[in-house]
Backbone bond lengths (Angstrom), bond angles and torsions (degrees), N, CA, C in turn:
res aa  C-N    CA-C-N  psi(-1)  N-CA   C-N-CA  omega(-1)  CA-C   N-CA-C  phi
1 M - - - 1.453 - - 1.515 110.06 -
2 S 1.319 117.63 129.16 1.456 120.92 178.78 1.512 110.42 -84.58
3 A 1.348 115.21 158.84 1.465 120.11 179.66 1.515 109.74 -64.14
4 M 1.320 116.45 146.37 1.447 122.47 179.91 1.514 109.33 -110.64
5 N 1.337 115.56 148.02 1.450 120.15 171.61 1.512 109.03 -68.93
6 S 1.357 116.34 142.02 1.467 119.26 -176.38 1.517 111.92 -60.10
7 N 1.356 117.67 -25.03 1.462 119.79 178.87 1.512 112.44 -74.01
8 D 1.339 116.96 -16.14 1.459 121.27 -178.55 1.520 113.18 -98.07
9 L 1.328 117.89 -0.44 1.448 120.95 -175.43 1.517 111.02 -71.19
10 P 1.339 118.48 144.73 1.455 120.66 173.90 1.518 110.74 -59.81
11 D 1.310 115.89 146.55 1.455 120.43 179.32 1.519 108.93 -74.23
12 P 1.350 118.44 115.89 1.465 119.42 -177.89 1.516 113.07 -63.34
13 M 1.339 117.83 -20.72 1.448 120.01 178.60 1.521 111.53 -59.87
14 N 1.346 116.30 -28.79 1.462 120.88 -177.91 1.522 112.75 -89.15
15 L 1.324 118.16 -2.19 1.451 121.04 -172.53 1.526 114.13 -119.47
16 Q 1.314 118.48 -22.31 1.457 120.28 -164.58 1.515 115.19 -86.88
17 L 1.327 118.43 -29.17 1.451 121.08 -170.50 1.520 112.62 -105.43
18 T 1.327 115.36 150.70 1.464 121.01 171.19 1.521 109.01 -76.50
19 P 1.331 118.66 165.85 1.474 120.30 175.80 1.520 112.77 -57.58
20 Q 1.324 116.80 -25.24 1.469 121.07 179.51 1.536 112.29 -85.21
21 G 1.331 117.20 -2.12 1.451 120.67 178.89 1.517 114.53 91.91
22 G 1.327 117.76 5.48 1.458 120.79 176.60 1.515 111.23 -82.20
23 L 1.312 116.14 167.93 1.457 121.86 -178.10 1.526 109.55 -86.27
24 H 1.320 115.97 115.06 1.464 121.16 177.37 1.529 110.93 -95.73
25 H 1.330 115.63 -47.83 1.463 122.54 175.43 1.524 107.66 -128.78
26 L 1.337 116.82 157.98 1.460 120.90 171.46 1.520 107.78 -124.16
27 L 1.330 114.89 104.79 1.456 121.60 -179.48 1.518 112.17 -108.99
28 S 1.324 116.76 -32.23 1.446 122.04 -174.38 1.523 108.78 -161.00
29 L 1.324 116.48 155.53 1.465 119.70 171.84 1.525 111.35 -83.15
30 R 1.312 116.88 -14.41 1.463 120.03 179.57 1.524 110.23 -64.08
31 G 1.302 115.35 126.71 1.456 120.36 176.97 1.510 115.15 91.83
32 L 1.333 118.06 -12.34 1.456 119.49 177.41 1.529 109.48 -78.32
33 E 1.321 116.04 137.37 1.455 120.30 -175.85 1.525 111.77 -71.55
34 R 1.315 114.75 154.61 1.461 121.14 177.43 1.524 110.63 -57.80
35 R 1.309 116.74 -38.30 1.471 120.79 179.55 1.518 110.64 -58.43
36 L 1.331 116.76 -46.08 1.461 120.51 -177.43 1.525 110.87 -67.91
37 L 1.331 117.63 -41.99 1.454 119.72 177.65 1.523 110.95 -61.49
38 S 1.327 117.22 -40.72 1.468 120.65 179.00 1.520 110.73 -64.26
39 E 1.328 117.28 -40.00 1.462 120.31 178.60 1.524 111.21 -63.01
40 I 1.326 117.14 -40.61 1.466 120.65 178.43 1.528 110.39 -64.49
41 L 1.330 116.71 -42.56 1.462 119.88 179.04 1.524 110.81 -64.82
42 D 1.325 116.73 -40.28 1.471 120.06 178.41 1.519 110.99 -62.68
43 Q 1.330 116.56 -43.97 1.461 120.07 -179.98 1.528 110.82 -66.16
44 S 1.323 116.59 -35.41 1.459 120.34 177.91 1.518 110.94 -59.76
45 E 1.318 116.73 -40.50 1.465 120.83 178.77 1.526 111.33 -57.92
46 A 1.341 116.09 -34.27 1.464 120.28 -178.51 1.528 111.90 -69.46
47 Y 1.325 117.01 -18.34 1.467 120.93 -179.44 1.531 112.61 -97.59
48 L 1.319 117.01 10.69 1.457 120.93 178.74 1.519 110.50 -101.43
49 S 1.315 115.74 143.54 1.465 121.34 172.98 1.527 107.46 -135.49
50 P 1.323 118.92 157.09 1.464 120.52 -179.25 1.529 111.53 -59.61
51 L 1.339 115.47 142.53 1.457 119.30 177.20 1.533 109.37 -58.60
52 G 1.305 116.66 133.56 1.454 121.89 -175.87 1.515 112.28 102.30
53 D 1.345 116.64 -25.20 1.458 120.59 174.72 1.528 109.21 -84.50
54 A 1.318 116.26 164.60 1.460 120.35 175.14 1.528 109.58 -65.01
55 P 1.336 118.21 139.31 1.462 119.42 178.34 1.524 111.05 -65.68
56 V 1.321 115.00 154.35 1.465 120.98 177.85 1.530 108.83 -67.10
57 R 1.320 115.70 132.59 1.462 121.72 177.37 1.526 109.67 -132.24
58 T 1.337 115.95 145.32 1.463 121.10 174.86 1.528 107.71 -139.96
59 N 1.315 115.97 171.59 1.472 120.78 176.10 1.525 110.72 -107.65
60 L 1.344 116.75 23.26 1.462 121.18 -175.73 1.525 112.65 -57.23
61 L 1.326 117.30 -36.06 1.468 120.63 -177.03 1.529 112.58 -108.04
62 T 1.309 116.99 18.90 1.465 119.66 176.14 1.523 109.94 -59.16
63 G 1.321 116.46 130.71 1.453 121.30 -178.05 1.516 113.96 88.99
64 R 1.321 117.28 -6.54 1.463 121.67 178.33 1.526 109.76 -100.43
65 T 1.334 116.02 157.75 1.461 121.01 -178.24 1.516 110.16 -126.28
66 I 1.328 115.21 130.51 1.453 123.11 178.13 1.523 108.26 -110.75
67 A 1.329 117.12 131.42 1.465 121.48 176.59 1.518 109.29 -111.22
68 N 1.323 116.33 121.20 1.467 121.97 175.22 1.523 108.79 -92.54
69 L 1.322 116.34 110.71 1.460 121.85 -179.36 1.525 108.19 -107.75
70 F 1.307 116.55 90.77 1.457 121.26 -176.86 1.522 108.75 -105.05
71 F 1.342 114.73 94.66 1.451 121.05 179.20 1.521 111.43 -87.79
72 E 1.318 116.27 9.97 1.454 124.00 176.41 1.528 106.27 -139.06
73 P 1.326 119.04 142.83 1.465 119.88 -175.99 1.524 112.79 -59.19
74 S 1.322 115.27 144.44 1.462 121.58 177.43 1.516 108.36 -160.56
75 T 1.305 116.35 145.02 1.458 121.63 172.27 1.517 110.04 -114.79
76 R 1.346 116.74 -62.60 1.462 120.94 -174.21 1.523 112.50 -63.59
77 T 1.337 117.01 -49.63 1.461 119.71 -174.73 1.523 111.12 -65.61
78 R 1.318 116.51 -45.56 1.465 119.27 -179.28 1.527 110.63 -64.64
79 A 1.320 117.62 -45.06 1.466 120.20 -179.16 1.522 111.23 -63.27
80 S 1.326 117.05 -40.71 1.462 118.95 -177.40 1.517 111.45 -71.46
81 F 1.327 118.70 -35.51 1.468 120.12 174.87 1.528 110.54 -65.17
82 E 1.326 116.88 -40.32 1.465 119.52 179.20 1.523 110.83 -64.42
83 L 1.334 117.46 -45.70 1.458 120.63 177.84 1.526 111.06 -63.04
84 A 1.327 116.29 -41.81 1.468 120.14 -179.40 1.528 110.90 -60.06
85 A 1.315 116.58 -46.65 1.465 119.93 -179.02 1.526 111.31 -64.25
86 K 1.323 116.66 -43.58 1.467 119.89 -178.65 1.523 111.36 -66.67
87 R 1.321 117.69 -36.57 1.464 119.88 179.26 1.523 112.66 -70.92
88 L 1.339 115.95 -17.15 1.462 120.31 173.22 1.525 112.06 -93.55
89 G 1.335 116.81 1.52 1.459 120.95 175.29 1.506 115.86 92.37
90 A 1.349 118.62 8.21 1.460 121.68 -176.48 1.524 111.87 -82.14
91 D 1.333 115.25 158.85 1.457 121.53 165.38 1.526 107.16 -83.52
92 V 1.327 117.60 143.94 1.463 121.57 -175.15 1.518 110.19 -126.82
93 L 1.329 115.21 131.14 1.457 122.19 174.30 1.523 107.96 -115.30
94 N 1.332 116.56 121.93 1.465 121.63 175.47 1.518 108.73 -104.69
95 L 1.341 116.33 117.61 1.457 120.48 179.15 1.513 109.54 -87.36
96 D 1.316 116.48 120.70 1.454 122.20 178.66 1.524 108.55 -83.66
97 V 1.332 117.07 109.86 1.457 120.99 -175.94 1.519 111.71 -61.39
98 N 1.320 117.41 -27.60 1.456 119.75 -177.51 1.520 112.88 -70.20
99 T 1.328 116.74 -19.45 1.461 119.61 178.47 1.527 111.75 -121.34
100 S 1.331 116.99 9.55 1.461 119.72 -175.16 1.522 111.29 -76.28
101 S 1.338 114.80 159.38 1.463 119.96 177.59 1.518 111.37 -67.08
102 R 1.338 117.85 -25.95 1.460 119.29 178.88 1.522 110.76 -60.59
103 K 1.337 116.12 -39.48 1.455 119.00 178.08 1.527 110.81 -65.02
104 K 1.306 116.37 -26.55 1.464 120.54 179.34 1.520 112.20 -84.23
105 G 1.330 117.68 -1.11 1.453 120.42 177.14 1.516 114.46 117.63
106 E 1.323 118.66 -5.98 1.453 120.86 178.30 1.521 109.65 -68.99
107 S 1.336 116.90 139.43 1.455 119.98 179.44 1.524 110.08 -69.78
108 I 1.318 115.67 159.69 1.454 119.33 179.84 1.523 111.08 -63.51
109 L 1.350 117.03 -34.25 1.467 118.64 179.38 1.521 111.35 -71.02
110 D 1.322 117.82 -34.53 1.465 119.21 175.34 1.522 110.17 -61.70
111 T 1.336 115.74 -40.65 1.465 119.78 176.83 1.517 110.75 -61.78
112 I 1.329 116.46 -46.68 1.465 121.29 -179.97 1.517 110.71 -61.67
113 Y 1.330 117.61 -46.32 1.462 120.03 -177.46 1.528 111.68 -65.41
114 T 1.336 116.02 -35.18 1.464 119.15 177.32 1.522 110.51 -63.61
115 L 1.333 116.06 -46.47 1.457 119.87 -179.26 1.529 111.49 -71.65
116 Q 1.321 116.71 -33.74 1.461 120.50 177.05 1.525 110.77 -60.09
117 A 1.335 115.55 -36.89 1.464 120.29 178.22 1.516 112.06 -67.57
118 M 1.346 117.12 -16.71 1.466 121.67 176.74 1.524 111.65 -90.77
119 Q 1.329 116.37 11.20 1.469 123.59 175.16 1.541 113.02 67.79
120 I 1.335 113.38 47.50 1.461 119.53 171.55 1.528 108.21 -76.35
121 D 1.317 116.82 140.62 1.462 121.41 179.33 1.522 113.12 -99.59
122 I 1.332 116.89 -36.93 1.459 121.88 -176.81 1.523 108.59 -137.72
123 F 1.324 116.14 129.98 1.459 121.60 173.43 1.530 108.70 -104.55
124 V 1.314 116.24 127.90 1.464 122.56 172.90 1.522 106.05 -103.98
125 V 1.350 116.72 118.04 1.457 120.68 -167.62 1.522 110.80 -121.88
126 R 1.323 115.01 129.76 1.469 121.33 172.81 1.520 107.30 -127.45
127 D 1.345 116.29 128.01 1.457 119.51 -176.33 1.521 109.41 -150.63
128 A 1.327 116.40 146.78 1.453 121.73 -179.09 1.520 112.90 -78.40
129 S 1.329 117.76 -10.41 1.464 121.63 -179.44 1.522 110.87 -95.63
130 A 1.307 116.06 136.67 1.460 120.75 177.79 1.525 110.41 -69.57
131 G 1.320 116.38 140.39 1.454 121.50 173.72 1.509 116.20 92.64
132 V 1.339 117.96 -5.81 1.462 120.29 -175.95 1.528 112.65 -62.94
133 P 1.339 120.92 -48.55 1.476 119.06 -179.50 1.527 113.34 -58.61
134 A 1.340 117.45 -44.39 1.466 120.31 179.38 1.524 110.93 -66.89
135 Y 1.314 117.48 -36.01 1.470 122.19 176.79 1.527 110.64 -60.97
136 I 1.324 116.33 -41.48 1.460 119.63 177.62 1.528 110.86 -67.03
137 V 1.330 116.69 -42.21 1.471 120.20 178.17 1.524 110.56 -55.66
138 D 1.332 117.14 -41.46 1.466 121.42 -178.19 1.524 112.67 -66.54
139 N 1.335 117.78 -16.84 1.460 120.50 -173.11 1.528 114.94 -121.41
140 V 1.308 117.59 -7.44 1.454 120.61 -175.82 1.524 110.43 -86.15
141 A 1.320 117.23 162.02 1.465 121.33 176.16 1.532 110.17 -60.21
142 P 1.329 118.35 145.12 1.469 120.79 -171.55 1.515 115.16 -64.72
143 H 1.338 118.81 -21.16 1.464 119.24 -178.63 1.522 112.60 -82.32
144 I 1.328 117.97 -11.72 1.463 122.29 -175.36 1.526 110.26 -87.55
145 S 1.331 116.63 146.15 1.462 122.39 175.58 1.524 110.24 -109.32
146 I 1.344 115.17 144.59 1.457 122.51 177.81 1.517 108.46 -116.60
147 L 1.329 116.37 129.17 1.456 121.83 177.83 1.528 108.82 -116.77
148 N 1.309 115.76 127.06 1.460 122.62 -179.57 1.525 109.37 -81.27
149 A 1.328 116.23 115.52 1.467 121.79 179.46 1.523 112.24 -103.77
150 G 1.335 116.29 17.43 1.454 121.59 179.79 1.512 109.99 133.80
151 E 1.340 115.81 117.72 1.463 121.05 -173.58 1.519 110.00 -131.13
152 A 1.327 116.33 106.19 1.462 121.99 177.44 1.526 109.27 44.40
153 D 1.332 117.38 -133.35 1.467 121.09 173.20 1.522 110.02 -105.97
154 I 1.353 115.85 23.06 1.458 121.91 -172.59 1.514 112.69 -91.99
155 S 1.328 117.44 -48.33 1.463 118.48 -167.93 1.526 111.34 -161.31
156 H 1.331 114.62 144.92 1.461 122.50 172.92 1.531 105.72 -147.82
157 P 1.329 117.51 73.01 1.475 120.52 -168.15 1.510 115.32 -64.51
158 T 1.336 119.07 -36.32 1.469 117.65 -179.96 1.525 111.21 -70.54
159 Q 1.335 117.99 -31.37 1.460 120.09 173.15 1.523 110.13 -64.87
160 G 1.325 116.14 -41.88 1.453 119.27 176.83 1.517 112.46 -59.86
161 L 1.324 116.26 -40.43 1.472 120.00 -179.92 1.525 111.93 -68.27
162 L 1.316 117.52 -40.70 1.472 118.30 179.83 1.527 110.32 -68.59
163 D 1.333 117.08 -31.19 1.460 119.33 174.86 1.527 110.78 -67.27
164 L 1.336 116.56 -42.20 1.461 120.00 176.67 1.525 111.03 -60.69
165 L 1.322 116.46 -43.60 1.457 120.21 -179.59 1.527 110.65 -61.65
166 T 1.321 116.82 -43.95 1.466 120.76 -179.37 1.524 110.81 -62.51
167 I 1.320 116.18 -43.97 1.469 120.06 179.41 1.526 110.30 -64.03
168 R 1.324 117.17 -43.65 1.468 119.95 -179.28 1.525 111.10 -63.64
169 Q 1.322 117.05 -40.05 1.469 120.27 178.51 1.524 111.31 -61.18
170 C 1.322 116.16 -41.00 1.466 120.53 -174.52 1.523 112.86 -83.51
171 K 1.333 116.98 -30.40 1.464 120.20 -171.35 1.529 114.03 -117.73
172 G 1.318 117.47 -11.46 1.455 120.33 174.49 1.512 115.15 87.67
173 S 1.324 117.71 -44.04 1.461 121.16 179.38 1.520 108.07 -151.62
174 F 1.331 115.90 179.70 1.458 121.02 -175.03 1.525 113.26 -112.42
175 E 1.310 117.64 -23.57 1.457 121.95 -164.72 1.521 114.61 -58.18
176 N 1.320 117.93 -38.70 1.464 120.44 -174.59 1.527 113.03 -103.90
177 L 1.318 116.63 13.41 1.465 120.13 -175.41 1.524 112.49 -89.06
178 T 1.327 114.66 148.02 1.458 121.83 166.62 1.526 107.13 -109.44
179 V 1.323 115.85 118.58 1.461 122.08 -178.34 1.522 108.71 -112.96
180 T 1.324 116.17 127.21 1.464 122.20 179.87 1.524 109.06 -115.23
181 I 1.324 116.42 124.89 1.463 122.78 176.50 1.520 107.37 -113.39
182 V 1.341 116.53 129.48 1.460 122.05 -170.54 1.520 110.47 -124.70
183 G 1.327 116.50 132.22 1.458 119.02 172.95 1.513 113.13 137.97
184 D 1.325 114.94 -144.95 1.467 121.77 -177.56 1.530 108.48 -82.31
185 I 1.314 116.71 78.76 1.465 121.28 -176.59 1.523 110.72 -67.55
186 A 1.320 116.83 -39.56 1.466 121.07 -172.84 1.521 112.94 -59.93
187 H 1.334 116.77 -34.75 1.463 120.45 -175.09 1.531 112.60 -107.52
188 S 1.323 117.84 13.25 1.464 120.76 -171.10 1.520 112.40 -103.16
189 R 1.328 116.15 111.04 1.466 119.77 172.69 1.526 110.34 -68.46
190 V 1.339 116.51 -26.81 1.462 120.20 176.87 1.524 109.81 -63.69
191 A 1.334 116.33 -46.83 1.465 119.93 179.50 1.519 110.97 -63.24
192 R 1.333 117.48 -40.36 1.469 120.37 179.97 1.518 110.75 -60.50
193 S 1.331 116.91 -48.96 1.466 119.85 -177.46 1.524 111.26 -69.53
194 A 1.329 117.30 -38.61 1.459 119.85 177.46 1.520 110.31 -61.83
195 A 1.327 117.05 -43.57 1.461 120.83 179.74 1.520 111.11 -63.07
196 E 1.327 116.79 -42.28 1.467 119.85 179.09 1.523 111.04 -62.93
197 G 1.326 116.49 -46.18 1.456 120.10 -178.82 1.512 112.83 -66.85
198 L 1.329 116.78 -44.74 1.457 120.60 -179.19 1.519 111.27 -64.00
199 T 1.330 116.80 -39.50 1.460 120.04 178.30 1.520 110.96 -63.25
200 T 1.324 116.85 -44.42 1.467 120.13 178.49 1.518 111.40 -62.08
201 M 1.312 117.14 -38.31 1.460 120.98 -178.47 1.524 112.93 -79.70
202 G 1.327 117.69 -1.66 1.459 120.98 172.84 1.503 115.37 82.50
203 V 1.345 117.50 35.99 1.465 120.10 -179.50 1.527 110.32 -58.07
204 G 1.331 115.62 146.47 1.454 119.81 -178.07 1.511 112.96 -63.40
205 E 1.327 117.45 -54.38 1.465 122.01 177.34 1.512 109.40 -147.50
206 L 1.315 115.91 133.42 1.457 122.31 177.83 1.516 107.80 -114.74
207 R 1.336 116.39 119.90 1.459 122.43 179.44 1.524 109.57 -111.34
208 L 1.320 116.44 131.59 1.459 122.25 178.24 1.519 107.68 -116.38
209 V 1.346 115.86 114.41 1.459 121.81 -173.21 1.522 109.41 -114.19
210 S 1.333 116.64 129.12 1.463 120.70 -179.59 1.518 109.62 -161.60
211 P 1.340 117.30 164.59 1.467 119.11 165.81 1.527 108.42 -59.57
212 P 1.333 118.60 149.55 1.467 119.97 -179.46 1.527 113.52 -52.40
213 A 1.339 117.55 -35.95 1.463 120.90 -178.19 1.523 112.55 -68.64
214 L 1.343 117.69 -16.49 1.457 121.66 -178.97 1.526 112.24 -114.90
215 A 1.321 115.84 18.23 1.462 120.23 178.86 1.525 110.26 -77.11
216 P 1.340 118.00 150.23 1.456 120.97 -179.15 1.523 111.86 -81.13
217 D 1.303 115.79 165.79 1.459 122.11 169.53 1.526 107.41 -69.10
218 P 1.325 118.89 118.47 1.465 119.94 -177.93 1.520 113.69 -56.12
219 A 1.322 117.51 -27.88 1.460 120.45 -179.72 1.520 112.35 -67.31
220 L 1.338 117.11 -23.63 1.462 120.60 -179.10 1.513 112.03 -81.01
221 M 1.312 117.69 -23.01 1.465 122.38 -178.40 1.526 108.85 -135.99
222 P 1.335 117.33 65.55 1.465 120.83 -170.88 1.517 114.86 -65.50
223 Q 1.342 117.69 -21.69 1.465 120.10 -178.24 1.529 112.64 -86.96
224 A 1.322 117.30 -6.31 1.464 120.66 -174.52 1.521 111.51 -93.10
225 V 1.330 114.86 154.93 1.457 121.76 172.29 1.531 107.30 -98.15
226 I 1.314 117.50 117.35 1.456 122.64 -177.22 1.524 108.61 -92.19
227 M 1.332 116.27 126.20 1.459 122.25 -173.11 1.527 109.93 -135.47
228 H 1.336 115.51 160.27 1.464 121.25 177.85 1.522 112.04 -125.38
229 D 1.325 117.68 -6.83 1.462 123.23 179.66 1.527 108.03 -103.10
230 L 1.338 116.35 110.02 1.463 120.15 -174.95 1.522 111.56 -64.64
231 D 1.318 117.82 -39.89 1.462 119.16 -178.53 1.525 110.96 -59.35
232 K 1.319 117.15 -42.49 1.464 120.21 177.08 1.524 110.56 -66.33
233 G 1.317 115.85 -38.29 1.467 119.48 -179.19 1.510 113.37 -67.05
234 L 1.319 116.95 -29.08 1.468 120.96 -178.29 1.525 113.05 -85.89
235 R 1.314 117.20 -18.97 1.460 119.70 -171.48 1.531 111.13 -61.22
236 G 1.329 116.45 114.43 1.456 122.03 177.31 1.517 115.06 76.95
237 A 1.338 118.20 8.00 1.468 120.46 -177.23 1.526 111.32 -69.01
238 D 1.324 116.06 141.17 1.465 122.55 177.60 1.523 112.02 -90.88
239 V 1.322 115.94 -29.34 1.464 122.80 -178.64 1.518 107.53 -134.41
240 V 1.326 116.84 131.24 1.464 121.69 178.50 1.521 108.07 -126.46
241 M 1.323 115.69 120.78 1.467 121.06 179.48 1.522 109.50 -117.03
242 A 1.311 116.29 120.90 1.462 121.71 174.32 1.525 108.46 -93.52
243 L 1.316 116.66 137.35 1.460 122.23 178.61 1.521 110.61 -102.80
244 R 1.299 115.53 147.98 1.469 120.08 174.44 1.525 109.30 -67.43
245 I 1.310 115.92 133.96 1.463 120.69 172.67 1.520 107.99 -111.22
246 Q 1.319 115.61 130.70 1.459 119.29 -179.28 1.518 109.40 -72.55
247 R 1.322 115.19 130.90 1.467 119.82 -177.21 1.526 111.81 -58.38
248 E 1.337 117.67 -33.44 1.457 119.78 -178.81 1.526 111.72 -64.53
249 R 1.361 116.43 -29.18 1.461 117.99 178.47 1.526 110.74 -71.64
250 I 1.319 116.28 -34.92 1.465 119.22 177.79 1.526 109.98 -60.57
251 D 1.322 116.72 -35.94 1.460 121.20 -177.16 1.525 113.25 -84.90
252 D 1.343 117.11 -30.68 1.458 120.04 -166.69 1.526 115.71 -106.46
253 V 1.323 119.03 -22.05 1.459 120.62 -174.77 1.513 109.92 -96.84
254 Q 1.317 115.69 124.41 1.454 120.53 -178.94 1.534 110.18 -64.54
255 G 1.314 115.72 138.00 1.456 120.11 177.41 1.513 113.89 94.29
256 I 1.336 117.91 -2.22 1.457 120.94 177.60 1.528 108.18 -100.59
257 P 1.330 118.04 128.40 1.471 119.26 -179.58 1.512 111.74 -65.53
258 G 1.352 116.47 157.51 1.451 121.04 175.68 1.516 111.21 -65.63
259 V 1.331 116.18 176.37 1.457 121.48 -173.11 1.522 111.87 -55.31
260 E 1.319 117.03 -51.38 1.461 119.46 -176.93 1.523 111.41 -64.97
261 E 1.322 116.43 -41.94 1.462 119.50 -179.57 1.528 110.27 -69.50
262 Y 1.346 116.74 -36.54 1.459 118.90 178.87 1.523 110.12 -60.73
263 Y 1.321 117.09 -46.07 1.462 119.60 179.36 1.522 111.10 -63.17
264 A 1.329 116.55 -40.05 1.460 120.05 -179.24 1.519 111.45 -64.11
265 R 1.330 116.86 -33.54 1.466 119.68 -175.22 1.529 113.28 -97.51
266 Y 1.342 116.93 -31.28 1.461 119.24 -172.17 1.524 114.28 -130.22
267 G 1.315 118.00 0.87 1.459 120.07 178.02 1.524 111.33 -75.37
268 I 1.333 116.43 141.18 1.458 121.79 178.07 1.528 108.23 -89.10
269 S 1.319 116.34 124.18 1.461 121.40 -176.57 1.526 110.01 -132.07
270 H 1.320 115.97 167.46 1.463 120.74 174.53 1.533 110.82 -55.28
271 E 1.329 115.97 -44.49 1.463 120.00 -177.66 1.522 110.81 -63.23
272 R 1.314 116.62 -44.50 1.463 119.43 -179.29 1.526 111.74 -67.56
273 M 1.322 117.40 -33.28 1.460 119.89 -178.68 1.520 112.53 -66.26
274 K 1.332 117.68 -12.50 1.461 120.15 175.07 1.523 111.41 -65.36
275 L 1.343 116.85 -18.97 1.462 121.04 177.42 1.522 111.88 -78.10
276 A 1.320 116.47 -23.47 1.462 121.01 -178.20 1.525 110.33 -79.00
277 A 1.317 116.05 176.35 1.462 120.35 176.44 1.526 109.38 -61.21
278 P 1.330 117.90 148.77 1.481 120.22 -176.56 1.522 113.75 -57.48
279 D 1.323 117.12 -31.37 1.464 120.41 -179.21 1.522 112.19 -103.75
280 A 1.328 116.73 24.16 1.467 120.15 -179.33 1.526 111.05 -63.85
281 I 1.331 115.61 147.13 1.455 121.25 175.15 1.525 109.73 -105.91
282 V 1.339 115.42 155.47 1.461 122.44 -179.82 1.523 108.83 -116.31
283 M 1.336 115.51 132.25 1.456 121.41 -177.45 1.527 109.75 -127.16
284 H 1.331 115.17 160.59 1.466 122.43 174.36 1.525 106.82 -161.39
285 P 1.340 118.01 132.37 1.469 119.59 -178.86 1.516 114.25 -75.36
286 G 1.341 117.61 -15.34 1.453 121.26 -178.60 1.534 111.62 74.64
287 P 1.312 117.17 158.52 1.468 125.67 -8.21 1.517 111.10 -72.55
288 M 1.328 116.26 149.83 1.462 121.48 -175.76 1.521 111.88 -90.94
289 N 1.314 114.76 142.94 1.465 121.77 164.69 1.519 106.29 -100.72
290 R 1.322 116.79 90.87 1.461 120.49 -178.22 1.527 109.75 -63.91
291 G 1.309 114.89 137.65 1.448 120.00 -178.53 1.511 113.82 83.02
292 I 1.322 117.89 1.03 1.463 121.83 174.55 1.526 109.43 -118.54
293 E 1.334 116.80 -58.30 1.469 120.59 178.16 1.521 112.06 -90.62
294 I 1.329 115.87 -29.40 1.452 119.93 -171.71 1.524 109.80 -151.08
295 E 1.316 116.32 141.14 1.457 121.29 175.34 1.521 109.42 -66.15
296 S 1.308 117.30 132.23 1.452 121.16 -172.49 1.523 112.19 -57.28
297 S 1.328 117.11 -45.10 1.466 119.65 -178.07 1.521 111.40 -67.79
298 L 1.327 118.33 -27.83 1.471 120.97 176.75 1.527 110.00 -69.52
299 A 1.326 116.82 -38.59 1.470 120.59 179.29 1.522 111.42 -61.70
300 D 1.322 117.31 -26.60 1.465 122.27 -178.66 1.524 112.89 -103.45
301 S 1.313 117.58 8.99 1.461 121.97 -173.81 1.524 111.89 -87.44
302 P 1.334 118.02 169.09 1.466 120.70 176.98 1.525 113.41 -60.73
303 Q 1.333 118.04 -24.38 1.461 120.31 177.52 1.519 112.30 -70.33
304 S 1.304 116.70 -22.55 1.461 121.64 -174.71 1.526 111.59 -79.20
305 V 1.335 115.64 134.83 1.467 121.32 174.82 1.530 109.82 -119.03
306 I 1.329 115.56 27.28 1.461 120.45 -175.01 1.524 111.43 -65.86
307 T 1.331 118.34 -42.72 1.463 118.83 178.61 1.532 110.99 -69.94
308 R 1.330 117.34 -30.04 1.463 119.39 175.71 1.528 109.98 -64.89
309 Q 1.326 117.84 -36.89 1.460 120.50 175.93 1.532 110.24 -57.71
310 V 1.326 116.64 -42.70 1.468 120.12 -179.71 1.524 110.42 -63.40
311 T 1.338 116.73 -46.05 1.463 120.57 177.57 1.522 111.18 -58.72
312 N 1.324 115.96 -44.56 1.460 120.48 -178.97 1.521 112.19 -66.19
313 G 1.333 116.65 -25.61 1.461 119.55 -179.72 1.512 112.78 -61.06
314 V 1.323 117.58 -40.54 1.465 120.22 178.58 1.523 110.16 -66.01
315 A 1.333 116.94 -44.17 1.464 120.40 -178.23 1.523 111.49 -64.36
316 V 1.328 117.22 -42.08 1.463 120.84 179.37 1.525 110.42 -63.15
317 R 1.314 116.62 -41.77 1.470 118.73 -178.51 1.525 111.46 -71.61
318 M 1.325 117.40 -29.89 1.467 119.53 171.08 1.521 109.77 -63.12
319 A 1.323 117.10 -43.55 1.462 120.97 -178.96 1.526 111.67 -63.48
320 I 1.322 117.19 -39.40 1.465 120.60 179.61 1.523 110.78 -68.20
321 L 1.325 117.15 -45.93 1.464 120.22 177.60 1.526 110.94 -58.77
322 A 1.320 116.14 -42.99 1.462 120.29 178.70 1.520 110.76 -63.88
323 A 1.330 117.24 -41.92 1.463 121.25 -176.09 1.521 111.67 -64.28
324 V 1.331 117.49 -44.33 1.465 118.20 -177.74 1.527 111.28 -71.10
325 M 1.334 117.27 -32.27 1.453 118.78 177.89 1.520 111.29 -72.35
326 E 1.309 117.80 -37.61 1.463 120.43 177.37 1.523 110.96 -66.45
327 S 1.343 117.03 -36.55 1.469 120.51 176.44 1.514 110.76 -65.11
328 R 1.328 116.60 -38.29 1.471 120.23 178.02 1.516 110.70 -62.46
329 Q 1.304 117.09 -42.41 1.461 120.71 -177.82 1.518 113.04 -69.71
330 S 1.355 116.63 -22.28 1.454 119.78 179.94 1.516 113.54 -93.20
331 R 1.348 116.48 -5.16 1.461 119.09 -178.95 1.519 110.81 -77.93
């Protein structure tokens, strides 16, 4: 399957929900109602336990099989989906892309149909090409659910949900918050999903700060304020999220400052955080480039909720797996 232009992608609003309004697939946060997002966040809370205690486990997915199809490298997302499925009692199949038939020339649909014949219930899909999750939805058996675990620079909905959960835990609500996201906005599926979720939840102000060469298309994030001055973007912010910037972009894209200059202009540091609200939190989706996007000691400071994001990732993915299976049983 070749990459698709984002303007040609199927509308996820027409693909994600059952006729009864339940979650059948999760492709994007765009178009999902505030009510549904709140329900997912509430259910995620039920799957959390204090660190040091035994993790929450249920038999909700006993007898079901989840296939993780990660055609793009991942550590956190793949591990958290695997843990989430196992804690719900499911069998888990992890497809190693380095030895998969797709690498040998098999089409993605041949791979899906082969695994579908093995009675897979839910496919968790991560791919560097835009449109792959929706393409699979259009061709898979109707009882199967597809979960987007990262799609090109288009969408990363479970990351968006875990970010929403973390913000809600720390701040209580969204309406009066100023959220600042800093970094490579143009190429960030994390920023896209966070912006979609925050907008739906009614965030007070969303600021997107980047070098001009890495700024997003304003039409894709119409509710956001696009900025290039980090100091202005941080002033009074309640939530500050630094995004990973790929080192190759610093070297290869015209108009992007070098590593040292990037940190000087766009790196989040203790000193810069003095511009934010006194109780501001610091987030990062990982993996971090310490000393480029964020000061190392700040990432490990009491202001940082980065490890909480990781913890919340497992709970959110448990909630999503549970939601799509419950929708299947009610159809």
